[in-house]
Backbone bond lengths (Angstrom), bond angles and torsions (degrees), N, CA, C in turn:
res aa  C-N    CA-C-N  psi(-1)  N-CA   C-N-CA  omega(-1)  CA-C   N-CA-C  phi
1 X - - - 1.448 - - 1.536 110.81 -
2 X 1.371 120.69 129.70 1.458 123.64 -177.89 1.538 110.75 -60.91
3 X 1.343 117.03 143.34 1.434 123.33 177.61 1.504 112.88 -73.15
4 X 1.295 117.02 -17.87 1.424 121.49 177.97 1.529 111.25 -145.95
5 X 1.285 118.21 177.31 1.456 119.00 179.95 1.547 110.62 -135.60
6 X 1.346 113.34 171.58 1.478 121.50 -174.64 1.515 108.86 -55.72
7 X 1.323 117.11 -48.93 1.463 121.59 -172.14 1.522 111.97 -62.79
8 X 1.367 116.50 -43.31 1.423 122.26 179.40 1.567 111.55 -60.71
9 X 1.283 116.05 -42.28 1.450 120.50 177.31 1.522 111.17 -65.75
10 X 1.335 113.83 -39.48 1.477 119.29 -179.27 1.519 111.90 -63.76
11 X 1.351 115.11 -43.76 1.481 122.11 -179.50 1.559 108.95 -63.09
12 X 1.322 118.70 -33.15 1.469 120.56 -177.78 1.488 112.03 -83.73
13 X 1.319 118.32 -4.24 1.479 121.48 177.78 1.513 112.98 76.91
14 X 1.335 117.15 25.90 1.477 121.22 -178.23 1.553 112.44 -67.64
15 X 1.349 115.25 -23.86 1.440 121.20 -177.68 1.498 117.60 -74.55
16 X 1.337 116.50 -14.98 1.472 119.66 -176.34 1.507 111.72 -76.27
17 X 1.350 117.77 123.20 1.411 121.85 177.34 1.557 110.23 -102.60
18 X 1.318 113.71 -159.43 1.524 119.44 178.99 1.528 109.13 -95.04
19 X 1.307 114.25 176.65 1.487 120.91 176.20 1.534 106.16 -62.32
20 X 1.375 111.08 151.01 1.443 120.47 -177.64 1.537 112.45 -55.56
21 X 1.366 117.56 -39.32 1.408 120.63 -175.96 1.506 113.09 -70.21
22 X 1.352 117.50 -15.58 1.480 122.39 -179.16 1.534 112.19 -96.42
23 X 1.263 118.02 1.02 1.493 121.55 -172.23 1.501 112.39 -68.31
24 X 1.323 115.84 156.14 1.446 125.85 174.04 1.538 106.56 -107.04
25 X 1.336 120.17 121.47 1.436 122.91 -179.54 1.543 115.09 -55.37
26 X 1.329 116.19 -24.95 1.434 121.03 179.95 1.545 112.34 -69.46
27 X 1.345 115.70 -15.09 1.487 118.92 179.84 1.507 110.02 -93.87
28 X 1.334 120.09 4.99 1.481 123.22 -179.28 1.517 113.50 -52.63
29 X 1.382 120.85 -40.17 1.509 118.44 179.46 1.511 115.59 -64.61
30 X 1.364 116.91 -17.56 1.454 121.32 -176.80 1.553 112.60 -102.63
31 X 1.318 115.87 0.25 1.472 119.06 -179.48 1.540 111.02 -95.89
32 X 1.307 116.19 127.78 1.436 121.12 -177.84 1.553 112.59 -84.63
33 X 1.366 114.85 -45.48 1.508 115.70 -178.35 1.529 104.14 -166.87
34 X 1.360 112.68 176.17 1.460 121.95 174.00 1.512 109.92 -115.83
35 X 1.346 116.27 131.86 1.441 120.43 179.41 1.515 112.04 -136.23
36 X 1.329 116.88 124.37 1.448 122.79 -178.99 1.577 111.03 52.06
37 X 1.285 115.71 40.73 1.494 121.86 177.44 1.527 114.12 75.13
38 X 1.345 116.97 11.05 1.487 122.07 177.23 1.531 110.42 -120.40
39 X 1.289 113.76 135.88 1.491 117.27 179.01 1.529 110.72 -79.27
40 X 1.340 115.37 142.39 1.425 122.93 -179.72 1.554 107.79 -109.27
41 X 1.346 115.49 129.31 1.485 119.15 -177.93 1.499 109.04 -81.78
42 X 1.376 117.30 144.01 1.472 123.36 177.19 1.516 108.17 -78.11
43 X 1.394 115.55 106.74 1.418 119.59 -175.76 1.534 114.04 -71.79
44 X 1.331 116.31 -23.38 1.481 118.99 175.39 1.547 108.93 -60.94
45 X 1.272 118.69 -41.84 1.446 122.16 175.46 1.500 113.01 -69.28
46 X 1.337 118.38 -31.12 1.449 123.96 177.90 1.525 108.10 -63.22
47 X 1.316 114.63 -44.12 1.547 120.22 -177.32 1.518 109.28 -61.70
48 X 1.326 118.38 -44.32 1.464 124.18 179.84 1.511 109.74 -64.46
49 X 1.321 118.72 -49.79 1.457 120.85 -178.01 1.484 114.42 -68.45
50 X 1.348 117.27 -30.46 1.456 122.11 177.65 1.535 110.63 -70.26
51 X 1.337 116.46 -38.08 1.459 121.04 177.50 1.551 111.09 -65.21
52 X 1.384 115.37 -39.73 1.480 120.94 179.65 1.527 108.19 -63.26
53 X 1.361 115.51 -47.07 1.475 121.69 -179.58 1.512 111.50 -59.86
54 X 1.361 115.00 -46.17 1.472 120.93 -178.52 1.518 112.70 -60.68
55 X 1.350 116.67 -46.23 1.490 119.48 177.91 1.482 112.23 -64.15
56 X 1.348 119.52 -33.26 1.434 123.43 176.57 1.520 113.21 -66.84
57 X 1.348 115.72 -47.77 1.489 117.69 178.96 1.496 112.20 -67.61
58 X 1.315 117.37 -29.40 1.446 121.46 178.05 1.576 109.79 -64.11
59 X 1.359 113.39 -44.52 1.450 120.90 177.90 1.511 112.71 -60.66
60 X 1.355 114.31 -41.93 1.509 119.81 179.32 1.491 111.42 -66.01
61 X 1.360 116.28 -43.13 1.461 119.22 177.72 1.533 112.82 -64.47
62 X 1.311 115.09 -39.35 1.468 120.86 179.75 1.534 110.26 -62.38
63 X 1.297 117.87 -34.90 1.461 121.49 179.03 1.565 112.92 -78.44
64 X 1.320 117.33 -0.60 1.471 122.16 174.98 1.519 113.06 83.70
65 X 1.336 118.99 16.62 1.464 121.90 -178.82 1.543 109.20 -97.02
66 X 1.332 113.37 167.39 1.473 120.43 -176.02 1.548 112.19 -104.32
67 X 1.333 113.69 145.29 1.499 120.24 172.43 1.488 106.82 -116.48
68 X 1.308 117.18 125.78 1.467 122.33 179.85 1.560 109.45 -93.46
69 X 1.356 114.73 119.82 1.461 120.51 178.54 1.535 110.92 -93.49
70 X 1.326 117.74 130.81 1.472 121.57 179.46 1.505 109.30 -122.63
71 X 1.360 114.86 122.81 1.475 121.08 177.65 1.537 108.65 -154.92
72 X 1.331 115.37 93.64 1.487 118.40 -177.69 1.538 112.30 -96.89
73 X 1.306 116.96 -2.84 1.469 118.23 -179.29 1.522 110.87 -76.39
74 X 1.280 118.12 147.86 1.469 122.33 -173.37 1.490 115.51 -52.31
75 X 1.363 117.82 -48.88 1.435 119.72 -175.49 1.508 116.69 -73.90
76 X 1.338 115.59 -6.95 1.481 119.62 -177.69 1.495 112.25 -106.13
77 X 1.335 118.30 -23.69 1.472 124.59 -174.16 1.527 114.25 -46.72
78 X 1.351 115.01 -61.65 1.461 122.36 -173.74 1.522 110.60 -64.01
79 X 1.353 115.11 -41.33 1.449 119.24 -177.40 1.499 113.23 -62.90
80 X 1.350 116.01 -46.28 1.464 123.67 178.43 1.542 110.74 -63.35
81 X 1.314 115.05 -46.06 1.507 119.44 -178.39 1.524 109.73 -62.30
82 X 1.334 117.91 -42.32 1.458 122.06 -175.70 1.516 111.80 -68.88
83 X 1.328 116.33 -48.45 1.453 120.97 -175.64 1.533 115.02 -75.57
84 X 1.338 115.91 -42.91 1.465 121.85 -176.76 1.533 110.56 -70.62
85 X 1.283 118.78 -30.51 1.468 123.48 178.80 1.498 109.88 -62.08
86 X 1.323 117.82 -33.45 1.476 121.46 -176.69 1.550 112.55 -71.22
87 X 1.329 116.05 -21.59 1.518 118.35 177.90 1.517 112.01 -106.85
88 X 1.367 115.65 12.91 1.492 122.00 173.95 1.560 110.42 57.77
89 X 1.293 117.32 45.76 1.473 120.45 175.27 1.532 108.29 -112.70
90 X 1.357 117.44 144.97 1.463 118.03 -179.89 1.560 112.54 -73.16
91 X 1.286 115.44 153.19 1.451 120.54 -177.95 1.527 111.42 -148.63
92 X 1.348 116.85 156.76 1.449 122.00 174.84 1.512 107.49 -128.16
93 X 1.327 116.78 117.45 1.465 123.43 179.97 1.487 113.44 -117.03
94 X 1.360 115.50 -9.72 1.478 118.30 174.47 1.540 105.72 -98.37
95 X 1.352 115.34 -163.96 1.454 119.85 -178.86 1.527 110.59 -59.61
96 X 1.350 114.61 137.43 1.458 120.61 177.92 1.542 111.12 -68.95
97 X 1.322 118.52 115.68 1.468 118.84 -179.95 1.517 109.42 -72.53
98 X 1.394 115.37 117.41 1.468 118.23 -176.54 1.523 111.48 -58.86
99 X 1.347 114.18 137.95 1.480 119.64 -177.29 1.550 113.63 78.12
100 X 1.302 116.16 17.77 1.470 119.13 -178.72 1.551 110.26 -63.58
101 X 1.301 117.46 -32.78 1.496 119.85 179.23 1.573 109.45 -99.06
102 X 1.330 116.78 -44.96 1.435 121.35 -175.93 1.519 113.05 -72.69
103 X 1.348 115.41 -24.02 1.478 121.59 179.51 1.529 108.28 -126.45
104 X 1.341 115.83 49.33 1.422 122.84 -175.51 1.508 118.25 -57.73
105 X 1.365 116.13 -40.08 1.473 119.28 179.83 1.578 114.13 -57.91
106 X 1.369 114.61 -35.46 1.479 119.79 178.01 1.508 111.04 -67.83
107 X 1.327 115.72 -38.48 1.493 121.29 177.69 1.530 109.75 -65.07
108 X 1.314 116.59 -38.99 1.451 120.97 179.43 1.528 110.38 -65.24
109 X 1.344 116.93 -36.21 1.483 120.08 176.65 1.528 109.11 -61.52
110 X 1.311 117.44 -42.97 1.457 120.91 179.78 1.513 111.26 -62.71
111 X 1.309 116.62 -37.68 1.493 121.33 179.26 1.523 109.33 -69.56
112 X 1.347 117.83 -37.21 1.475 121.23 175.32 1.466 112.97 -66.49
113 X 1.335 116.37 -29.52 1.486 123.35 177.07 1.491 108.09 -61.56
114 X 1.333 118.22 -41.26 1.472 121.69 177.56 1.536 110.23 -59.05
115 X 1.365 115.41 -44.37 1.462 119.45 178.47 1.484 114.51 -61.63
116 X 1.369 115.97 -38.52 1.444 120.38 179.41 1.543 112.91 -69.06
117 X 1.336 114.89 -32.56 1.527 119.60 175.92 1.506 109.04 -68.33
118 X 1.353 118.18 -41.61 1.443 122.59 178.34 1.513 110.37 -61.49
119 X 1.348 114.44 -37.63 1.467 119.79 -177.99 1.561 109.29 -69.15
120 X 1.340 115.76 -36.81 1.483 119.75 177.59 1.502 110.58 -61.66
121 X 1.387 117.38 -34.73 1.470 122.11 -178.13 1.508 110.98 -70.15
122 X 1.358 115.69 -32.15 1.447 118.85 -175.64 1.540 114.28 -88.46
123 X 1.355 115.49 -31.74 1.482 117.14 -175.02 1.548 112.35 -91.42
124 X 1.337 116.39 3.83 1.483 120.27 174.03 1.499 114.81 88.23
125 X 1.365 117.26 8.65 1.466 119.37 178.46 1.517 111.32 -69.20
126 X 1.289 117.14 -24.54 1.494 121.54 -179.69 1.550 110.83 -62.48
127 X 1.297 115.83 -31.65 1.479 119.16 -175.17 1.549 111.27 -70.04
128 X 1.385 113.58 -22.84 1.482 119.10 -179.36 1.570 111.20 -82.16
129 X 1.352 115.39 -13.16 1.489 117.82 -179.81 1.496 110.99 -85.51
130 X 1.311 113.55 156.99 1.464 117.67 176.22 1.538 108.86 -77.50
131 X 1.316 117.03 167.85 1.468 122.21 -177.48 1.537 111.76 -59.18
132 X 1.309 115.49 -38.44 1.485 121.52 -176.48 1.512 108.08 -70.44
133 X 1.372 116.40 -42.71 1.461 118.61 -179.34 1.528 112.58 -65.95
134 X 1.327 114.65 -38.84 1.472 118.44 178.48 1.563 110.70 -64.11
135 X 1.299 115.53 -37.12 1.472 119.17 176.96 1.549 111.76 -64.68
136 X 1.308 114.65 -42.21 1.490 119.16 178.88 1.490 112.28 -63.35
137 X 1.362 115.58 -43.12 1.472 119.76 -177.69 1.529 108.02 -70.15
138 X 1.304 120.53 -37.71 1.478 123.48 179.08 1.551 109.82 -65.33
139 X 1.322 116.64 -41.08 1.506 117.95 177.01 1.520 111.44 -66.50
140 X 1.311 116.73 -38.25 1.482 121.65 179.35 1.518 108.16 -64.14
141 X 1.314 118.44 -41.10 1.479 122.13 -179.17 1.528 110.21 -66.86
142 X 1.309 116.48 -40.33 1.487 120.22 179.75 1.527 110.76 -67.04
143 X 1.334 116.75 -37.61 1.479 119.98 178.04 1.519 112.93 -66.33
144 X 1.348 114.63 -40.05 1.469 120.70 178.80 1.545 109.46 -67.36
145 X 1.304 115.25 -41.74 1.448 121.91 -179.45 1.583 110.05 -58.81
146 X 1.297 113.40 -43.11 1.493 118.69 -178.15 1.504 114.25 -63.47
147 X 1.316 117.77 -40.36 1.457 123.59 -175.79 1.512 112.14 -92.99
148 X 1.365 118.60 -35.58 1.460 119.95 -175.29 1.499 117.31 -119.59
149 X 1.314 114.34 -0.31 1.485 118.37 -176.40 1.555 113.79 -59.13
150 X 1.300 116.99 -28.39 1.442 119.83 -176.70 1.501 114.86 -85.51
151 X 1.379 117.27 -5.19 1.455 122.04 176.45 1.523 114.16 -117.54
152 X 1.285 114.98 27.01 1.479 120.73 -179.61 1.532 109.44 -61.87
153 X 1.297 118.07 -40.33 1.468 123.44 -178.51 1.478 114.90 -78.16
154 X 1.330 118.59 -3.52 1.428 123.27 -179.13 1.509 109.99 -86.65
155 X 1.363 118.36 86.69 1.409 123.67 -175.61 1.491 114.37 -85.30
156 X 1.318 118.10 -14.89 1.463 121.44 172.95 1.507 110.40 -140.16
157 X 1.310 117.45 174.28 1.457 122.31 -178.97 1.530 109.52 -57.86
158 X 1.389 117.10 139.84 1.449 118.25 -178.71 1.546 109.63 -70.71
159 X 1.339 114.61 158.47 1.526 119.70 178.93 1.522 109.93 -83.40
160 X 1.323 118.09 -16.79 1.450 120.86 -179.50 1.509 108.76 -158.26
161 X 1.333 115.29 161.27 1.478 123.10 -178.79 1.545 107.47 -126.89
162 X 1.341 117.99 132.33 1.432 121.86 173.32 1.509 110.00 -115.72
163 X 1.351 116.15 123.81 1.447 121.94 -174.71 1.572 108.35 -120.01
164 X 1.358 113.24 137.46 1.473 117.25 179.30 1.500 110.76 -81.67
165 X 1.347 118.01 -44.52 1.449 120.28 -177.21 1.557 107.59 -126.88
166 X 1.307 115.86 113.49 1.452 122.20 -176.08 1.502 112.28 -63.52
167 X 1.320 114.93 -39.73 1.526 120.19 -177.32 1.493 110.38 -67.43
168 X 1.325 117.58 -43.74 1.453 122.98 -176.53 1.534 110.30 -72.36
169 X 1.308 118.58 -37.45 1.460 123.57 -176.60 1.502 110.70 -100.98
170 X 1.274 120.12 33.92 1.452 123.54 -178.92 1.529 115.39 -58.63
171 X 1.332 116.48 -34.04 1.444 121.19 177.74 1.537 110.41 -64.64
172 X 1.318 117.03 -45.35 1.473 121.37 -178.74 1.531 108.21 -63.97
173 X 1.331 117.64 -44.22 1.452 120.20 178.59 1.530 112.89 -61.39
174 X 1.316 115.26 -38.42 1.492 121.46 179.93 1.528 110.16 -64.98
175 X 1.343 117.34 -43.33 1.407 123.89 -179.17 1.550 111.22 -64.29
176 X 1.365 115.54 -44.04 1.442 121.60 178.67 1.532 108.67 -64.34
177 X 1.327 120.42 -42.94 1.458 123.13 -179.05 1.527 110.28 -63.77
178 X 1.357 116.30 -36.00 1.458 119.66 -178.98 1.540 112.31 -67.96
179 X 1.391 115.04 -29.88 1.429 118.87 -176.62 1.581 110.66 -98.46
180 X 1.346 116.30 1.10 1.463 120.18 -179.35 1.501 114.17 74.49
181 X 1.298 117.10 24.71 1.504 122.40 177.83 1.535 108.17 -85.67
182 X 1.298 119.30 123.46 1.489 121.05 -179.96 1.539 111.65 -63.25
183 X 1.310 116.97 143.21 1.497 121.93 -176.59 1.506 111.07 -118.41
184 X 1.356 114.19 127.36 1.468 121.55 171.96 1.526 104.68 -102.49
185 X 1.325 118.26 138.85 1.428 118.68 -176.85 1.543 113.56 -154.15
186 X 1.325 117.33 149.68 1.406 122.57 170.69 1.567 104.33 -86.66
187 X 1.308 117.53 119.09 1.511 118.76 -179.88 1.519 110.17 -112.15
188 X 1.319 114.46 124.34 1.470 120.40 179.47 1.524 105.15 -91.99
189 X 1.377 116.17 -179.71 1.460 119.63 -176.31 1.503 114.25 -72.46
190 X 1.348 116.63 -8.47 1.503 120.24 175.78 1.536 112.17 -99.48
191 X 1.335 117.12 5.85 1.494 121.58 -177.14 1.531 113.35 -97.63
192 X 1.317 116.42 165.69 1.463 120.68 176.64 1.528 107.51 -112.49
193 X 1.375 116.27 106.38 1.464 118.44 -176.49 1.570 115.31 -80.74
194 X 1.337 115.68 0.11 1.463 119.76 -173.71 1.519 112.87 -63.37
195 X 1.353 118.58 -29.78 1.453 122.70 -177.05 1.538 110.69 -93.08
196 X 1.308 118.19 2.20 1.465 122.13 -175.44 1.528 109.02 -104.20
197 X 1.326 114.49 126.47 1.525 118.83 177.01 1.520 112.21 -71.07
198 X 1.309 116.51 -37.87 1.473 120.79 -177.15 1.546 108.73 -128.52
199 X 1.372 116.30 78.88 1.469 117.79 -179.99 1.555 111.44 -80.21
200 X 1.307 116.56 139.96 1.482 122.09 175.75 1.525 107.31 -120.06
201 X 1.341 114.98 99.25 1.471 118.28 179.96 1.536 110.12 -61.89
202 X 1.374 116.11 116.23 1.434 119.29 -178.12 1.564 110.26 -168.67
203 X 1.271 114.22 162.15 1.454 122.46 178.18 1.516 109.11 -69.91
204 X 1.334 117.56 115.12 1.469 119.85 -176.06 1.519 113.34 -101.16
205 X 1.349 114.59 14.68 1.501 118.78 177.76 1.523 114.11 -111.20
206 X 1.320 116.36 -27.02 1.483 119.79 -178.96 1.506 109.43 -81.53
207 X 1.327 117.72 135.51 1.465 122.60 -178.45 1.495 112.76 -65.90
208 X 1.341 116.79 -36.44 1.490 122.08 177.88 1.485 113.19 -65.07
209 X 1.325 115.24 -38.19 1.489 121.54 177.76 1.517 109.66 -67.34
210 X 1.317 117.54 -46.12 1.453 122.40 179.78 1.518 110.24 -61.86
211 X 1.324 116.25 -45.98 1.464 122.11 -178.97 1.549 111.75 -59.60
212 X 1.300 114.58 -42.07 1.514 118.26 -177.72 1.555 109.03 -67.04
213 X 1.300 117.01 -47.61 1.474 119.64 -175.71 1.564 109.37 -65.57
214 X 1.324 117.32 -48.68 1.472 121.12 178.04 1.534 111.24 -59.28
215 X 1.335 115.63 -41.61 1.507 120.04 179.30 1.508 111.49 -59.31
216 X 1.345 117.17 -43.22 1.464 119.87 -178.13 1.477 111.68 -66.78
217 X 1.370 116.60 -40.84 1.443 119.55 -179.93 1.539 112.90 -69.37
218 X 1.347 115.39 -37.99 1.463 116.92 175.67 1.508 114.98 -67.55
219 X 1.350 114.61 -29.39 1.472 118.87 174.06 1.514 110.82 -66.54
220 X 1.321 116.38 -39.65 1.495 121.67 176.69 1.515 111.59 -65.06
221 X 1.339 116.56 -39.43 1.506 121.91 176.22 1.515 109.41 -61.83
222 X 1.346 115.59 -43.97 1.464 120.70 -177.18 1.565 110.22 -62.08
223 X 1.340 114.27 -40.23 1.458 121.09 178.98 1.555 109.70 -60.78
224 X 1.328 113.55 -46.22 1.468 119.94 179.06 1.523 111.47 -60.48
225 X 1.324 118.02 -43.48 1.459 121.56 179.66 1.522 109.92 -65.41
226 X 1.332 119.35 -40.94 1.448 122.18 177.97 1.512 112.17 -60.74
227 X 1.302 115.82 -43.33 1.495 122.04 178.44 1.546 109.32 -63.11
228 X 1.307 117.58 -40.22 1.419 120.88 178.63 1.528 111.52 -64.49
229 X 1.318 114.51 -38.90 1.524 121.89 178.97 1.530 107.64 -63.94
230 X 1.289 119.07 -44.42 1.504 123.68 -177.32 1.511 107.66 -62.80
231 X 1.351 117.44 -44.32 1.466 121.07 -178.90 1.543 110.54 -63.79
232 X 1.325 115.05 -37.67 1.507 118.59 178.30 1.523 111.09 -64.73
233 X 1.376 115.00 -38.85 1.462 120.10 -178.68 1.530 111.91 -63.66
234 X 1.333 116.08 -27.61 1.486 121.64 -179.13 1.492 112.37 -80.17
235 X 1.342 116.85 -17.83 1.465 122.15 -175.50 1.545 118.21 -69.23
236 X 1.352 117.91 -32.59 1.482 119.69 -176.84 1.519 115.28 -50.72
237 X 1.360 117.59 -36.74 1.497 119.53 178.95 1.525 111.59 -62.37
238 X 1.333 115.47 -36.50 1.491 119.45 176.40 1.490 112.16 -70.12
239 X 1.391 114.35 -36.03 1.485 118.30 176.91 1.528 111.06 -68.22
240 X 1.310 117.59 -34.85 1.476 120.71 175.09 1.521 112.63 -61.01
241 X 1.329 114.53 -39.36 1.468 121.01 -179.81 1.553 109.05 -65.35
242 X 1.342 116.10 -40.01 1.467 119.78 179.35 1.541 109.36 -68.11
243 X 1.338 116.40 -37.85 1.441 120.96 179.90 1.521 111.94 -62.92
244 X 1.343 115.89 -41.77 1.476 120.35 178.27 1.522 110.36 -63.58
245 X 1.321 115.14 -43.76 1.496 120.34 179.13 1.568 111.33 -60.48
246 X 1.349 116.15 -42.48 1.436 120.85 178.33 1.508 112.84 -60.31
247 X 1.368 114.23 -46.92 1.483 120.25 179.96 1.511 111.11 -60.47
248 X 1.295 117.35 -38.89 1.502 120.96 -179.40 1.530 110.22 -71.43
249 X 1.370 116.58 -34.73 1.454 119.19 179.29 1.504 111.22 -65.46
250 X 1.338 117.39 -34.36 1.447 123.94 179.87 1.537 109.90 -62.27
251 X 1.324 114.77 -32.73 1.498 120.96 -178.68 1.535 113.30 -81.42
252 X 1.353 114.94 4.50 1.506 120.94 177.74 1.498 112.99 59.14
253 X 1.335 118.17 37.73 1.460 120.66 175.69 1.523 111.69 -82.70
254 X 1.289 120.43 151.71 1.499 122.04 179.10 1.539 109.52 -61.69
255 X 1.325 116.49 152.54 1.477 121.37 -178.50 1.518 111.24 -60.50
256 X 1.290 118.34 -39.28 1.495 121.43 179.42 1.492 112.42 -59.18
257 X 1.351 114.99 -41.47 1.479 120.18 -179.71 1.518 109.56 -68.16
258 X 1.318 116.86 -42.86 1.489 122.47 177.93 1.530 110.67 -54.14
259 X 1.338 114.14 -52.16 1.502 119.98 -176.74 1.484 109.11 -60.34
260 X 1.372 116.33 -43.12 1.477 119.96 -178.87 1.546 113.12 -59.77
261 X 1.356 113.38 -42.07 1.464 118.28 -178.54 1.569 109.84 -66.94
262 X 1.326 115.10 -44.87 1.445 120.51 -178.14 1.567 110.05 -59.79
263 X 1.346 114.22 -44.61 1.467 119.70 -179.80 1.538 110.70 -65.18
264 X 1.362 115.37 -36.75 1.456 119.38 177.86 1.523 112.58 -63.69
265 X 1.353 116.33 -38.84 1.476 121.47 175.92 1.500 111.18 -62.63
266 X 1.347 117.49 -37.84 1.412 121.33 179.79 1.539 110.25 -66.82
267 X 1.345 117.32 -40.94 1.424 124.05 -177.21 1.501 109.57 -66.57
268 X 1.344 117.85 -38.83 1.485 123.43 177.65 1.529 108.80 -59.47
269 X 1.400 117.23 -44.50 1.468 120.78 -180.00 1.473 112.57 -62.59
270 X 1.355 115.49 -39.23 1.451 121.61 -178.12 1.526 111.62 -71.41
271 X 1.358 117.80 -40.08 1.450 124.81 -176.83 1.531 113.50 -72.81
272 X 1.342 117.55 -15.17 1.428 119.03 -173.88 1.552 110.91 -66.87
273 X 1.359 119.53 -40.03 1.459 119.32 -177.25 1.540 112.09 -71.08
274 X 1.351 121.43 -47.27 1.449 119.68 179.26 1.526 112.50 -57.54
275 X 1.316 119.13 -30.71 1.513 121.46 179.44 1.467 109.47 -59.72
276 X 1.320 117.68 -41.54 1.483 120.48 -177.80 1.506 108.60 -68.35
277 X 1.333 117.71 -37.55 1.473 121.19 -178.40 1.548 109.55 -65.27
278 X 1.356 115.68 -39.27 1.482 120.61 179.20 1.513 110.61 -63.41
279 X 1.322 117.43 -43.30 1.476 120.89 -179.62 1.528 110.17 -63.65
280 X 1.321 116.28 -37.12 1.451 120.52 179.60 1.530 109.56 -64.16
281 X 1.368 114.75 -43.96 1.454 120.62 -179.03 1.518 110.64 -62.40
282 X 1.355 116.40 -40.27 1.501 121.77 179.83 1.494 108.93 -63.73
283 X 1.363 117.67 -41.40 1.445 120.22 -178.78 1.523 111.92 -63.65
284 X 1.361 115.18 -40.53 1.470 121.39 -177.77 1.528 110.09 -66.39
285 X 1.362 115.51 -42.79 1.477 120.04 -179.83 1.573 110.85 -64.54
286 X 1.366 113.03 -38.97 1.457 116.56 179.10 1.561 112.08 -64.33
287 X 1.357 115.13 -38.45 1.468 117.76 177.03 1.480 112.01 -65.09
288 X 1.348 116.24 -37.42 1.499 120.49 -178.58 1.519 107.42 -65.09
289 X 1.366 117.18 -44.83 1.519 121.10 -179.97 1.531 111.23 -58.56
290 X 1.357 115.01 -42.97 1.465 118.95 -179.62 1.525 110.85 -62.21
291 X 1.335 117.33 -43.48 1.430 121.06 -179.24 1.543 111.40 -62.87
292 X 1.386 115.93 -37.11 1.457 120.68 -179.09 1.523 108.88 -66.25
293 X 1.364 117.62 -40.86 1.483 122.76 -177.79 1.534 107.81 -62.56
294 X 1.347 116.84 -43.85 1.476 120.18 179.96 1.552 110.36 -63.91
C-alpha cells in the first residue's frame, strides 16, 4: 500500500517544477506536461519513487545504520532539523563542511574538540584560563556546535545520504558518489537525477512539499527502528540459552550431556503453557460433572 496518494502530493504543491528554460533534459521521464511556461512533475511517478525510497530507508534503519540528511537551503533547515531529530538521525542544515565524508577523520577530531571543551568546563580547567582565553574557547565551542553539533553521534561514515536540493548540495553528492554511499534526493525539474540512486521527483523549493517528503521518510525510519527494537527484545531468550551452555562448559561436562540439558530447558519452557490449559480443562469437566449430579 502506498505511503501517500496523488491528492496529498497535489495539495502540498509537489507537482510544481521550474520554468521551462531552466529544465534539465535528464528529468524528461518525470515531467508530465508544461503549463504557462512551468513544468509539471508526474505525481504518479513520485508516488512510486517515494515508496521505493521509504522502504530502502526503513531497511537501513532496521539494520542499525545511520542516514545523513543534508538541507542547507533556508526553507528546508527548520523542517529537517525538527523532523530528523525525532528519529535520532544526523543532519546538516548549516554550510556543508568540505571533505565531511572524504576527510571524515578530521571532522571527527573537530567533534572530539567540542567534547574536550565541555570537559574543561566541568573539571574546573576553565577557572585557570584568563578571561580572554575563556572567551576564545567559548566562541570556538559555539562555532563548532553550529556546524557540527547535529552530527555528534555520527561516529562512522553514514550508510546513506538524503539531500533536499541536488543542485545546491552538489559537493555532498559528489563526495558520497566518490565513496560509494547511496544518495536519496528530492529532484526538481532543474536537477540531474543520473547520479542519484533513489531520486524522488518533487518540488524542492516549497516548504509544504519538503515537509511532506521528509515526514514520510522519517516515518519509515521510525518503523524500521521499532522493528529493530522488537527483534532485540526477543533476543534475551537466546542469550539465556548461551549462558546456560557456557556455565555447563565450565563444569567440564561432555558435549552430549550439555546439549541434552539445554534441550531439556527448552522443553520445560514449551510445556509450561499446555499444562495450564490442561488444568483449565480438568476444572471445566469437574464443574460439568457436578452440575449433572445435581
